[in-house]
N, C-alpha and C positions, 0 to 999 in steps of 0.2 A: 503493499500499499503507499501510495506519494504522501507520506503524512501533511508534509507543507502545503501541498496541492488540494488536501481533501477539505470537505465542508464543515467536519470536525474541528479541524484547526482553526478555521477561519472564524467559526462559532467561539472556540477556547479565548480566542485573541481581544473578540468583540467585547465575551462576559469578563476577561481580567480586566479590561481599561475600563469599562461599565462599574467592575468593582472598586478600582482604583478612584474616580471620580466619587463613588459615594462612601469612600473614607471618611469625611467630615462629619457627615452623617452617623454613620454606625460608630464612630469614637465619642458620640454626644449619647447615643443610647446603646448601652450594654447587650439588651435584652435581643435588639436585632444580632449581634455579634453571636449572640447562642443560638437564636434559630437559623441563621445560615451554616454557622458549624454544624447543627444538628442535624440539618436536611443533607449538608452535605456527606456527614457519616453515614445516616440510616439508607441514603439512596444510591450513593457512590462509594465511599470510603470501605466500610466494612464489606458490602455486597461482592465486590469486585473479585474477592478470591473463591465466591459461591461457587464457581464452576470447575473448581479443582477437582473433585471427584469423577466428573467426566472424561475428565483426560487421562485416566488410567488406560495403560495399554490391554489390558487382559479385561476383558468385558463378562468373562465368567463368575460365577459366585466365587473361587479361587480366587482369581484375580483381584475380585472386589475386596475380597479380606484382606489380602496382602497390602493392597492400596492403603487399606485403613489403618491396617498395623502400623505402617512406615509411619503413614502421617501423625498417626496419635504417637507412636515411639519417638520420633522426632521430636515431638513438642514435650512428652516425659522426659527424654535426655535433656532436653534444654532447659527444661524448669529445674531439675537437678542441678546444671551446672550454675545456674543463679543461685543455687542454695550454698552451693560449694564454692563456686570462685565467679562473685559478682562483676568484677572488674572485667573479668576475660569475656562473660555474657554481655557487658555493655557494648565492649569493643564489637564484640560478632554482631551484634544488632545494628551499629553504625555502620560497620562493612556491607554488611547483606543490602542494609536500606540505601546506601552510595550504589552498590552493583545493580539492583532491582529498579531503583530510578531512573537511573542511565539506559539499562536495558531496555524497558517498555520505552523511552520517549523517542529511540532512534530503532526499536525493533531488532537489536543486536542478539548475533547468536555468539557470538563471543564472551567468554570471559574477563579478560580486559580488553577495553577498547578505549583510545585516549579521547573521544569526544562524549561517549558514555560516562565515563570515569569522571572529566570536569563537570559533566551537567548534575550526573547526582553527587558529586562531591560540594558543588557548590548549595545544592538544594539542603544540605544537611549541614554544612559549616557556616553559610553565612548567618542562620539564625543565632548559632553559638557567637559568631562575631557581634551581630548587632544586639542581641540580650544575653549577654556572658552571664552577669549574676542569676538571673533567672533561669537561665537552660543549666548550669551547674547545680543549682539548688536542687532542679528536679532529677540530674543525675546521681546527686548524693542521697536524694530518696530512692532511687532504684538500687543504689547501691547497698541499700539498708540503714541511712542515716550515716554513714561515714561523710567527714568532712573532706572536701576537695579543696586543695590551694592553690591550684592552677585555675586561672582564669582567663585565658587567650585574649577575648574580646576586654578584658578591663583596661588597658593600658592603650587603647583604639578609639581617638575621639573621633567626631564626625568625619574631620578632613582626613584622617589617616583610614577611615573604613571607606572612605571613596575613593584615597587613593588605591586602596587594595583592589576594590572594585573595579573601577579604570583600567589596572593593570590586568585583572583576570579578565575581562573583557577582550582584551586586545589578544590574549594568547586563543582564549577560546574563540574569537571571530578568526583567526589564522586556522587555527585547527577544523573550524567548520567549513572555512574555504577550500582547505587542502581535499576533506573528505567528504562534503556534499553540496558540491560546486553549486546546481541548479537550486539547493533550497537554504543556504547558509546565511543569507540576509534574513530568510523568515525566521529560521532559528535564533538568530541572534535577537530580532526584535522580540522572541518570546523571552527570550533571558532578560532584555531588559524591563518588560513589562513584571516579569516575577521579581527582578529585584527592587523594581520600583515598589512593588507590591509589599514585599518584605521590609522594605525601609520603614515603610510610613503606618504599619500595623501593629498591633499588640503578637507578642509571641504567637500566641494558641490561634488565634484567629487566622493569621498569616501563614501559619504552615498545614491548618487544617485546608484552608481552599486550595492551595497548591497540592496539598495531596492528594483531595478529593476532585479537582478539576483539571487538574493536568494529569497526574499518575492515573488513577483510578479510572479518570473517563477514556483517556486513551488505551489502558489495558483492556478495558471492557470493549470498545472498538475493536481491538486488536483480534479478542476473543469471537467474536460474533463475526468477524471477516475469516478467521482460520478453522471455525465450525462449518459456516457455510462452503466455505472451499474444501474444506477435507472432508466433510460427512454428508454433504449438501443436505443439511437440517436446516429448516425456516428457523430465520432470526427473531422470531416472536417465542418460539418454542425453546430458544439458546437465552432468552431475556429470561423467559419464565424462570429459567435454573439459577437466576442471581435472586428471586423471590423469598427463598427459605431465610437464606441470612441476610435479607433485607427486615424480614418480620421478627427474625431473632433478636436483630438491631435495637427496634423499637422494644422490644422486651429488656434488652438488657438497658438502653439508655432509660427507660421508665425507672428500672432499680437504681440505677447509678446517679439519678435525680434528687433519690431519696436521701442523697449522702450529701457531704461536701466534696465534690470531686474536684475544687481546685487545691484542696490539702491533700488530695490521692492522686496526684497525677504520676508520680514517681512506679505506684502501683499498676495504673493505668497502661502505661508505656511498656511493664514488663509484661502484661497480659498480651499487650500488641506485636510483643516482639515473641512471643510463643506461637501466635497465628502467623506470623511473618515468615519465620524460618522454614517452614514446610510448602509453604506458598512458595515463596523464591524458587523452591527447589524444584517443584509442577511446573512453574511457567518456564525457568532455566531449559528445563526439557523440552519442554512445547517450543521455544524459539529456536533450539537447537533441530528438534526433530522438523521443524518447519522448512530451515533452512536447508537440511539435507534432500529435501524432497522436490524443491523446486529446481 
């Protein structure tokens, strides 16, 4: 799929621009921030991994059981790693997030690709630079309350962060021009809009919108195209596969809203990491398998 030439990409660019223009309103009404984040997570962010079971290689009963054992086993092992070695678990979460964000943006079949690495790295690292104290507070919660003395962004003022952004943009633009000659300008404009959005929004609102409207939405579109091409399945039926996770998300969100979610963000991100790892394994196999079939 020519992502930058697609209708989806144009709509994403337009929506991101609208969100940026609406930031003054969003900042005045925190409830709107919550509604936007909730809608994104329930209908895009959480459900985008809801079709993982469909991509199992063996469709018979034994194969289905093996897939579920693998999927749940990975989650269980990762949970054990969080208990035994939380520092390593956090590093794994950050690395797989960088890989997954970059892979989905460029539909890449490679483990390491410079364009994917730069894009995924920016989505993860820039919020750390922009909201250093808040992010490291969340990291400390994820590590069981351990204090973190390192604060990368704490020494960067607005001018320093702007200099880092411009430098990164130049490098990223050159890499895009070399690897995506036709669509490099549009990918670069995508980076500009996302960076502006990250800069002017609170940490959670900024990340949730990027996660839902750039990563999850793009991933769902890729899955729709893949299933339609490979299995000749109706797109509506594929979309219905995302519904159970969406319903689970509604129930889960309703449950979490009973508590002070803001003070339990570390726990929420640990839960997210447990779902993310097996999802990344499945999607990586999907990208690789799709590439071999082409």
